[in-house]
Biopython code that builds the backbone (N, CA, C, O; Angstrom):
import numpy as np
from Bio.PDB.StructureBuilder import StructureBuilder

atoms = [
    (1, "UNK", "N", (128.929, -125.782, 311.337)),
    (1, "UNK", "CA", (129.927, -125.223, 312.182)),
    (1, "UNK", "C", (130.879, -124.331, 311.211)),
    (1, "UNK", "O", (131.143, -124.708, 310.069)),
    (2, "UNK", "N", (131.335, -123.204, 311.721)),
    (2, "UNK", "CA", (132.191, -122.439, 310.940)),
    (2, "UNK", "C", (133.621, -122.882, 310.962)),
    (2, "UNK", "O", (133.985, -123.779, 311.722)),
    (3, "UNK", "N", (134.454, -122.258, 310.127)),
    (3, "UNK", "CA", (135.884, -122.707, 310.078)),
    (3, "UNK", "C", (136.756, -122.045, 311.225)),
    (3, "UNK", "O", (136.394, -121.031, 311.821)),
    (4, "UNK", "N", (137.842, -122.663, 311.454)),
    (4, "UNK", "CA", (138.750, -122.126, 312.492)),
    (4, "UNK", "C", (139.495, -120.969, 311.893)),
    (4, "UNK", "O", (140.025, -121.031, 310.784)),
    (5, "UNK", "N", (139.515, -119.872, 312.698)),
    (5, "UNK", "CA", (140.210, -118.619, 312.192)),
    (5, "UNK", "C", (141.119, -118.218, 313.380)),
    (5, "UNK", "O", (140.778, -118.397, 314.550)),
    (6, "UNK", "N", (142.272, -117.677, 313.016)),
    (6, "UNK", "CA", (143.117, -116.999, 314.029)),
    (6, "UNK", "C", (143.130, -115.528, 313.815)),
    (6, "UNK", "O", (143.445, -115.035, 312.732)),
    (7, "UNK", "N", (142.773, -114.805, 314.897)),
    (7, "UNK", "CA", (142.632, -113.327, 314.831)),
    (7, "UNK", "C", (143.781, -112.681, 315.672)),
    (7, "UNK", "O", (143.967, -112.972, 316.854)),
    (8, "UNK", "N", (144.534, -111.789, 314.978)),
    (8, "UNK", "CA", (145.578, -111.069, 315.743)),
    (8, "UNK", "C", (145.155, -109.598, 315.750)),
    (8, "UNK", "O", (144.737, -109.060, 314.725)),
    (9, "UNK", "N", (145.272, -108.931, 316.956)),
    (9, "UNK", "CA", (144.859, -107.537, 316.959)),
    (9, "UNK", "C", (146.019, -106.722, 317.685)),
    (9, "UNK", "O", (146.444, -107.011, 318.804)),
    (10, "UNK", "N", (146.441, -105.742, 316.959)),
    (10, "UNK", "CA", (147.483, -104.834, 317.526)),
    (10, "UNK", "C", (146.565, -103.625, 318.132)),
    (10, "UNK", "O", (145.915, -102.899, 317.379)),
    (11, "UNK", "N", (146.561, -103.482, 319.399)),
    (11, "UNK", "CA", (145.597, -102.417, 320.028)),
    (11, "UNK", "C", (146.401, -101.164, 320.086)),
    (11, "UNK", "O", (147.540, -101.109, 320.551)),
    (12, "UNK", "N", (145.763, -100.197, 319.604)),
    (12, "UNK", "CA", (146.280, -98.779, 319.700)),
    (12, "UNK", "C", (145.222, -97.838, 320.418)),
    (12, "UNK", "O", (144.033, -98.151, 320.481)),
    (13, "UNK", "N", (145.675, -96.794, 320.897)),
    (13, "UNK", "CA", (144.763, -95.908, 321.517)),
    (13, "UNK", "C", (143.616, -95.399, 320.778)),
    (13, "UNK", "O", (142.564, -95.187, 321.382)),
    (14, "UNK", "N", (143.731, -95.163, 319.406)),
    (14, "UNK", "CA", (142.692, -94.714, 318.626)),
    (14, "UNK", "C", (142.294, -95.875, 317.520)),
    (14, "UNK", "O", (141.144, -96.005, 317.101)),
    (15, "UNK", "N", (143.196, -96.547, 317.183)),
    (15, "UNK", "CA", (142.905, -97.515, 316.079)),
    (15, "UNK", "C", (143.450, -98.878, 316.425)),
    (15, "UNK", "O", (144.531, -98.954, 317.009)),
    (16, "UNK", "N", (142.725, -100.031, 316.080)),
    (16, "UNK", "CA", (143.283, -101.337, 316.237)),
    (16, "UNK", "C", (143.455, -101.892, 314.878)),
    (16, "UNK", "O", (142.594, -101.753, 314.010)),
    (17, "UNK", "N", (144.642, -102.561, 314.681)),
    (17, "UNK", "CA", (144.969, -103.212, 313.389)),
    (17, "UNK", "C", (144.671, -104.711, 313.536)),
    (17, "UNK", "O", (145.086, -105.335, 314.514)),
    (18, "UNK", "N", (143.964, -105.276, 312.578)),
    (18, "UNK", "CA", (143.404, -106.746, 312.693)),
    (18, "UNK", "C", (143.916, -107.507, 311.490)),
    (18, "UNK", "O", (143.895, -107.021, 310.359)),
    (19, "UNK", "N", (144.359, -108.672, 311.755)),
    (19, "UNK", "CA", (144.747, -109.684, 310.673)),
    (19, "UNK", "C", (144.045, -110.947, 311.073)),
    (19, "UNK", "O", (144.048, -111.361, 312.233)),
    (20, "UNK", "N", (143.415, -111.573, 310.025)),
    (20, "UNK", "CA", (142.807, -112.813, 310.203)),
    (20, "UNK", "C", (143.471, -113.916, 309.286)),
    (20, "UNK", "O", (143.613, -113.727, 308.077)),
    (21, "UNK", "N", (143.854, -115.026, 309.889)),
    (21, "UNK", "CA", (144.461, -116.219, 309.230)),
    (21, "UNK", "C", (143.524, -117.392, 309.324)),
    (21, "UNK", "O", (142.775, -117.539, 310.290)),
    (22, "UNK", "N", (143.577, -118.261, 308.262)),
    (22, "UNK", "CA", (142.796, -119.490, 308.362)),
    (22, "UNK", "C", (143.691, -120.549, 309.216)),
    (22, "UNK", "O", (144.782, -120.299, 309.727)),
    (23, "UNK", "N", (143.014, -121.746, 309.256)),
    (23, "UNK", "CA", (143.780, -122.691, 310.031)),
    (23, "UNK", "C", (145.091, -123.317, 309.349)),
    (23, "UNK", "O", (145.760, -124.132, 309.985)),
    (24, "UNK", "N", (145.430, -122.954, 308.135)),
    (24, "UNK", "CA", (146.579, -123.301, 307.552)),
    (24, "UNK", "C", (147.761, -122.162, 307.631)),
    (24, "UNK", "O", (148.918, -122.339, 307.250)),
    (25, "UNK", "N", (147.299, -121.114, 308.131)),
    (25, "UNK", "CA", (148.100, -119.841, 308.266)),
    (25, "UNK", "C", (148.053, -118.955, 307.053)),
    (25, "UNK", "O", (148.879, -118.058, 306.882)),
    (26, "UNK", "N", (147.109, -119.206, 306.241)),
    (26, "UNK", "CA", (146.961, -118.257, 305.022)),
    (26, "UNK", "C", (146.232, -117.068, 305.446)),
    (26, "UNK", "O", (145.276, -117.138, 306.219)),
    (27, "UNK", "N", (146.691, -115.922, 304.929)),
    (27, "UNK", "CA", (146.076, -114.672, 305.205)),
    (27, "UNK", "C", (144.773, -114.517, 304.562)),
    (27, "UNK", "O", (144.646, -114.554, 303.338)),
    (28, "UNK", "N", (143.759, -114.337, 305.416)),
    (28, "UNK", "CA", (142.284, -114.192, 305.033)),
    (28, "UNK", "C", (142.046, -112.776, 304.710)),
    (28, "UNK", "O", (141.661, -112.464, 303.583)),
    (29, "UNK", "N", (142.251, -111.894, 305.637)),
    (29, "UNK", "CA", (142.099, -110.430, 305.494)),
    (29, "UNK", "C", (142.762, -109.645, 306.504)),
    (29, "UNK", "O", (143.208, -110.171, 307.524)),
    (30, "UNK", "N", (142.845, -108.446, 306.274)),
    (30, "UNK", "CA", (143.452, -107.444, 307.343)),
    (30, "UNK", "C", (142.666, -106.189, 307.142)),
    (30, "UNK", "O", (142.279, -105.814, 306.036)),
    (31, "UNK", "N", (142.441, -105.536, 308.304)),
    (31, "UNK", "CA", (141.642, -104.274, 308.318)),
    (31, "UNK", "C", (141.922, -103.537, 309.579)),
    (31, "UNK", "O", (142.472, -104.079, 310.538)),
    (32, "UNK", "N", (141.536, -102.289, 309.570)),
    (32, "UNK", "CA", (141.713, -101.413, 310.825)),
    (32, "UNK", "C", (140.212, -101.149, 311.324)),
    (32, "UNK", "O", (139.256, -101.084, 310.552)),
    (33, "UNK", "N", (140.137, -101.016, 312.606)),
    (33, "UNK", "CA", (138.923, -100.640, 313.306)),
    (33, "UNK", "C", (139.286, -99.588, 314.355)),
    (33, "UNK", "O", (140.397, -99.537, 314.883)),
    (34, "UNK", "N", (138.251, -98.730, 314.628)),
    (34, "UNK", "CA", (138.488, -97.835, 315.635)),
    (34, "UNK", "C", (138.438, -98.416, 317.041)),
    (34, "UNK", "O", (137.658, -99.343, 317.259)),
    (35, "UNK", "N", (139.235, -97.925, 318.038)),
    (35, "UNK", "CA", (139.119, -98.449, 319.312)),
    (35, "UNK", "C", (138.060, -97.839, 320.188)),
    (35, "UNK", "O", (138.330, -97.081, 321.120)),
    (36, "UNK", "N", (136.734, -98.236, 319.820)),
    (36, "UNK", "CA", (135.660, -97.807, 320.517)),
    (36, "UNK", "C", (134.524, -98.809, 320.281)),
    (36, "UNK", "O", (134.709, -99.767, 319.530)),
    (37, "UNK", "N", (133.392, -98.621, 320.879)),
    (37, "UNK", "CA", (132.278, -99.591, 320.584)),
    (37, "UNK", "C", (131.889, -99.860, 319.120)),
    (37, "UNK", "O", (131.750, -101.022, 318.740)),
    (38, "UNK", "N", (131.713, -98.833, 318.300)),
    (38, "UNK", "CA", (131.493, -99.108, 316.971)),
    (38, "UNK", "C", (132.574, -99.873, 316.216)),
    (38, "UNK", "O", (132.279, -100.615, 315.279)),
    (39, "UNK", "N", (133.781, -99.696, 316.612)),
    (39, "UNK", "CA", (134.924, -100.471, 316.063)),
    (39, "UNK", "C", (134.902, -101.912, 316.518)),
    (39, "UNK", "O", (135.198, -102.805, 315.724)),
    (40, "UNK", "N", (134.545, -102.183, 317.829)),
    (40, "UNK", "CA", (134.395, -103.541, 318.252)),
    (40, "UNK", "C", (133.183, -104.218, 317.631)),
    (40, "UNK", "O", (133.213, -105.427, 317.405)),
    (41, "UNK", "N", (132.188, -103.524, 317.367)),
    (41, "UNK", "CA", (131.086, -104.245, 316.643)),
    (41, "UNK", "C", (131.430, -104.516, 315.266)),
    (41, "UNK", "O", (131.032, -105.571, 314.771)),
    (42, "UNK", "N", (132.162, -103.652, 314.534)),
    (42, "UNK", "CA", (132.681, -103.835, 313.266)),
    (42, "UNK", "C", (133.559, -105.152, 313.169)),
    (42, "UNK", "O", (133.433, -106.015, 312.300)),
    (43, "UNK", "N", (134.477, -105.154, 314.218)),
    (43, "UNK", "CA", (135.386, -106.348, 314.349)),
    (43, "UNK", "C", (134.628, -107.609, 314.379)),
    (43, "UNK", "O", (134.902, -108.541, 313.623)),
    (44, "UNK", "N", (133.651, -107.648, 315.269)),
    (44, "UNK", "CA", (132.827, -108.978, 315.407)),
    (44, "UNK", "C", (132.091, -109.240, 314.126)),
    (44, "UNK", "O", (132.033, -110.405, 313.733)),
    (45, "UNK", "N", (131.570, -108.363, 313.491)),
    (45, "UNK", "CA", (130.772, -108.525, 312.161)),
    (45, "UNK", "C", (131.754, -109.118, 311.138)),
    (45, "UNK", "O", (131.405, -110.065, 310.433)),
    (46, "UNK", "N", (132.984, -108.570, 311.049)),
    (46, "UNK", "CA", (133.936, -109.058, 310.028)),
    (46, "UNK", "C", (134.259, -110.561, 310.409)),
    (46, "UNK", "O", (134.208, -111.455, 309.564)),
    (47, "UNK", "N", (134.572, -110.770, 311.645)),
    (47, "UNK", "CA", (134.963, -112.237, 311.978)),
    (47, "UNK", "C", (133.907, -113.168, 311.664)),
    (47, "UNK", "O", (134.122, -114.202, 311.032)),
    (48, "UNK", "N", (132.749, -112.819, 312.101)),
    (48, "UNK", "CA", (131.525, -113.659, 311.746)),
    (48, "UNK", "C", (131.321, -113.889, 310.210)),
    (48, "UNK", "O", (130.948, -114.983, 309.788)),
    (49, "UNK", "N", (131.559, -112.898, 309.445)),
    (49, "UNK", "CA", (131.403, -112.945, 308.077)),
    (49, "UNK", "C", (132.424, -113.847, 307.390)),
    (49, "UNK", "O", (132.133, -114.469, 306.368)),
    (50, "UNK", "N", (133.709, -113.912, 308.008)),
    (50, "UNK", "CA", (134.689, -114.781, 307.504)),
    (50, "UNK", "C", (134.613, -116.237, 307.952)),
    (50, "UNK", "O", (135.178, -117.144, 307.340)),
    (51, "UNK", "N", (133.880, -116.411, 309.060)),
    (51, "UNK", "CA", (133.719, -117.788, 309.671)),
    (51, "UNK", "C", (132.801, -118.680, 308.878)),
    (51, "UNK", "O", (132.577, -119.829, 309.257)),
]
sb = StructureBuilder()
sb.init_structure("model")
sb.init_model(0)
sb.init_chain("A")
sb.init_seg("    ")
for serial, (resi, resn, name, xyz) in enumerate(atoms, 1):
    if name == "N":
        sb.init_residue(resn, " ", resi, " ")
    sb.init_atom(name, np.array(xyz, "f"), 0.0, 1.0, " ", f" {name:<3s}", serial, name[0])
structure = sb.get_structure()
């Protein structure tokens, strides 16, 4: 089973800003993705890679 992650997303019309924290609140990573299907796919890939 993967680890617990908290994912925050600031939704924008063109770009979404993402921050991922672990279960202790430690910053795991942050990145931007486009607000479209390829951006959503990249978001899922990054979350799965960190889990």
